[in-house]
KEKE-601537 format. One record per residue (C-alpha): residue in three letters; x, y, z. Coordinates in pm, whole numbers, plus 32768, in hexadecimal, padded with zeros to 4 digits. Each point is the difference from the previous one (the first is absolute). Layout:
N
alaXYZ/...
This chain:
88
unk7ABA17642B13/unk812C7F1B8040/unk80347F167F5C/unk7FB580877EA2/unk7EF17F3E7F24/unk808F7EE27F4C/unk81507FFE8099/unk80CE7EDD808B/unk8088802E8167/unk811E7F35807D/unk7FCE7F71816D/unk81537FD68093/unk803A7EEA8100/unk807B807D815F/unk81337F5980CC/unk7F307EF0805D/unk7FA17FA27E9E/unk7E8B805D8029/unk7F4481077EF3/unk803A815D8084/unk7EC080ED803F/unk7FC681227F07/unk7F33814C801C/unk7F04805B7F2F/unk7F89817E7FF3/unk7F0D80DF7F82/unk7F9D81748003/unk7EAF809A8013/unk7F77814E7F92/unk7F51804E8135/unk80E5802D8142/unk7F917F258120/unk7F407F077F24/unk7FC97E9E807A/unk807C7F067EF2/unk7F847E8D802C/unk81027F037F6C/unk7FDE7EAF7F64/unk80FB7F127F67/unk7F857EEE7F26/unk7E91803580A2/unk80857FDC8162/unk7FB8814280E0/unk814B80688094/unk7F9E814080D0/unk7FCF81677FC2/unk80E4813D7FFA/unk7FD4817B8054/unk80D9811B7F86/unk812D7F237FA9/unk7F907ED97F29/unk81197EE7801A/unk7FBB7E978051/unk810A7EF58032/unk7FA47EAB7F66/unk80A07EA57FE5/unk7F877F967EA2/unk803B7EB17F5A/unk80B27FF47EBF/unk7F2E802E7EE1/unk7EE580E47F8B/unk7F78810380F7/unk7EE380F07FF2/unk7FD3812A80FB/unk7EB180978010/unk7FDA815D80B2/unk7EBF808B8086/unk7FB381438098/unk7EEF8069810A/unk7F3B809A7EBC/unk80047EC07F53/unk810E80517F12/unk80D07EDB7FA1/unk81597FC37F4B/unk80887EAA7F89/unk815E7FA87FA2/unk808E7EBA7F7E/unk81777FAA8022/unk80D47EC48028/unk80DA7F9C811E/unk81317F3F7FA5/unk80D97F3D80FD/unk81667FD87FBD/unk7FB17E957F70/unk7F5980A87EEC/unk814080A37F88/unk80B57EAF7FD6/unk80277F907E95/
C-alpha cells in the first residue's frame, strides 16, 4: 500500500497555490477483488483490479482503511505535510 505506514508525505502546491492531489495505491492477492476505501473514517469509493484512489488530504495525520468483499481489512497511518510544514 502507498503510502507506507508511519511515513510523511509532502503535498506540493500547484501553480495556483492550491494543495495538489495525491494517489494512494494498494495491491490485492486475488485478481478482480473489490476493495472499499476509507480515509479518516470517510468512505471514498471502491476499486476493482487496479486499486488506486486520488485524494486531496488536509495536512496532518491520516488513516487509510481498506476492506475487501470478504471482510478482510488493512489500516495504514501516515502524515501529510504541506510546504508550510517545511519552514523553520
